[in-house]
C-alpha positions in Angstrom: 0.0 0.0 0.0 1.1 3.5 -0.8 1.8 5.7 2.3 -0.1 8.6 0.6 -3.3 6.5 1.2 -2.6 6.3 5.0 -5.2 8.2 6.9 -3.3 9.0 10.1 -6.2 10.0 12.2 -7.8 10.5 15.6 -11.5 10.3 15.8 -14.6 9.8 18.0 -18.0 8.2 17.3 -20.6 9.1 19.8 -24.3 9.1 20.6 -26.4 11.7 22.5 -29.5 9.8 23.8 -31.2 12.9 25.2 -31.3 14.6 21.8 -31.2 11.4 19.6 -28.0 12.5 17.8 -25.2 10.4 16.4 -21.9 11.9 15.4 -18.3 11.6 14.3 -15.5 14.1 14.9 -12.1 13.6 13.2 -8.8 15.3 12.8 -5.8 14.2 10.7 -2.6 15.0 8.7 -4.6 13.9 5.7 -6.1 16.2 3.1 -9.9 16.4 3.2 -10.2 13.7 5.9 -13.9 14.5 6.2 -14.6 13.1 2.8 -13.4 9.6 3.9 -13.7 8.9 7.6 -17.1 9.9 9.0 -20.3 8.0 8.2 -23.6 8.2 10.1 -27.4 7.6 9.8 -30.0 8.7 12.2 -31.7 5.8 14.0 -28.8 3.5 12.9 -25.5 4.7 14.2 -22.1 6.1 13.2 -18.8 4.8 11.9 -15.2 6.1 11.5 -13.1 4.2 9.0 -9.4 5.1 8.9 -5.7 4.0 8.9 -5.4 2.5 5.4 -9.1 3.3 5.3 -11.7 1.3 3.4 -14.5 3.6 2.3 -16.8 0.7 1.8 -16.8 0.1 5.6 -19.1 3.2 5.9 -22.1 2.3 3.8 -21.7 -1.4 4.3 -21.3 -1.0 8.1 -24.4 1.2 8.3 -26.4 -1.4 6.3 -25.3 -4.2 8.7 -26.3 -2.1 11.7 -29.6 -1.3 10.2 -30.2 -5.1 9.7 -29.7 -5.6 13.4 -26.0 -6.7 13.6 -24.1 -5.5 16.7 -21.1 -3.3 16.4 -18.9 -6.2 17.2 -20.4 -8.5 14.6 -20.4 -5.7 12.0 -16.6 -5.3 12.5 -16.1 -9.0 12.2 -18.1 -9.2 9.0 -16.3 -6.2 7.4 -12.8 -7.1 8.4 -13.0 -10.9 7.7 -14.2 -10.2 4.2 -11.4 -7.7 3.5 -8.1 -9.1 2.4 -6.4 -6.0 3.8 -8.4 -6.0 7.0 -5.3 -5.9 9.3 -4.4 -2.5 7.8 -7.7 -1.0 8.8 -9.0 0.8 11.9 -12.5 1.7 12.7 -14.9 2.7 15.5 -18.6 1.9 15.4 -21.6 3.0 17.6 -25.1 1.7 17.1 -28.5 3.3 17.5 -28.5 2.5 21.3 -25.0 3.7 22.0 -23.3 0.3 22.0 -19.8 0.5 20.7 -16.9 -1.5 19.2 -13.6 -0.7 17.7 -10.9 -2.4 15.7 -7.2 -1.7 15.1 -5.6 -4.1 12.7 -2.2 -5.6 13.5 -0.6 -3.7 10.6 -1.7 -0.2 11.8 1.3 1.9 12.6 2.2 3.0 16.2 0.8 4.4 18.2 -2.5 2.9 17.3 -5.4 1.9 19.5 -8.7 2.9 21.0 -10.8 3.4 24.1 -14.5 2.8 24.5 -17.0 4.1 27.1 -20.7 4.8 27.5 -22.0 6.2 24.3 -18.6 6.7 22.6 -15.5 5.2 21.1 -12.3 7.1 20.4 -9.5 5.7 18.1 -6.4 6.7 16.3 -3.3 5.7 14.5 0.2 7.1 14.2 -0.5 9.1 17.3 1.9 10.7 19.7 0.9 8.0 22.2 -1.9 6.4 24.2 -2.4 9.7 26.0 -4.1 11.1 22.9 -7.1 8.7 23.1 -7.1 8.8 26.9 -7.4 12.6 26.9 -10.1 12.5 24.3 -12.1 9.9 26.3 -11.7 11.8 29.6 -13.1 15.0 28.0 -16.1 13.2 26.5 -16.9 11.5 29.8 -16.6 14.8 31.8 -18.5 17.3 29.6 -22.3 17.7 29.3 -22.7 20.2 26.5 -24.3 19.7 23.1 -22.9 16.8 21.2 -21.3 19.0 18.6 -19.5 21.1 21.3 -18.4 17.9 23.1 -16.9 16.4 19.9 -15.0 19.6 19.2 -13.7 19.6 22.8 -12.6 16.0 22.3 -10.6 16.8 19.2 -9.0 19.8 21.0 -8.0 17.5 23.8 -6.5 15.0 21.4 -4.5 17.6 19.7 -3.3 19.1 23.0 -2.1 15.6 23.9 0.0 15.3 20.8 -2.5 14.3 18.2 -1.3 12.9 14.9 2.4 12.8 15.2 2.9 13.7 11.5 1.2 17.0 12.0 -2.1 18.8 11.3 -4.0 19.4 8.1 -7.8 18.6 8.2 -10.7 18.1 10.5 -14.5 17.3 10.2 -17.6 17.2 12.3 -20.6 15.1 11.1 -23.8 14.8 13.2 -27.1 13.3 12.1 -30.6 13.7 13.6 -33.9 12.6 12.3 -35.4 15.3 10.0 -32.7 17.9 11.1 -31.2 18.6 7.7 -31.9 21.5 5.5 -35.7 22.1 5.3 -36.2 18.9 7.3 -35.6 16.8 4.2 -32.8 14.6 5.5 -30.9 13.7 8.7 -27.6 15.7 8.0 -27.8 18.1 10.9 -24.2 19.3 11.0 -21.7 18.5 8.2 -18.7 20.7 8.5 -15.2 20.1 6.9 -11.9 21.8 7.0 -9.9 20.2 4.2 -6.5 22.0 4.5 -5.6 24.4 7.3 -2.7 25.1 9.7 -5.0 24.9 12.7 -7.9 22.7 11.4 -9.7 22.1 14.7 -9.7 25.8 15.6 -11.2 26.5 12.1 -13.7 23.7 12.6 -14.8 25.3 15.9 -15.2 28.7 14.1 -17.4 27.0 11.5 -19.6 25.5 14.2 -20.2 28.9 15.7 -21.2 30.2 12.3 -23.6 27.2 12.0 -25.2 28.1 15.4 -25.5 31.8 14.3 -27.1 31.0 11.0 -29.3 28.0 11.9 -29.8 28.3 15.6 
């Protein structure tokens, strides 16, 4: 595999049961990471697919969740059918907040994950385990809107060292039933920073614009 296809990333998949929102937050030294990593569907769940990412894990994984497969079984089905499965990393959360994560043996250090109630954080080529631990601690100890919590999680990951190759892109994707433009779909928040010196800071600015314009 070509190293240019390596999505060195830290991300979170999460569920807000009070507001029935599912979301993914991601940051990376990878151009336009938001076009690849985050996938979600209201009433179904959310998926982050990264490392030597397989984009098919997004739609295929959501389909499996919708058919009633657990996050653990969804990961098993996806990776066992993939001849490059050991190069992949992913985190999954279902409609009830159940989670599972996978880090293939061929993902580059530091690579790993941490799961808790209504969330999973994962990353590869990170500064160290402290990145995912800091992310998890912030999620567990904040009670704001899901979008704000996910931004805070990304900030914590970056402050702990983040992607050890550097910074380039970030994205925030949150779905909620009938919360899209004119209530016609579930794409509540879909913000992307494709190339920026401080992508998480820029993503936070875009979120504030979203609040100002859409309330």
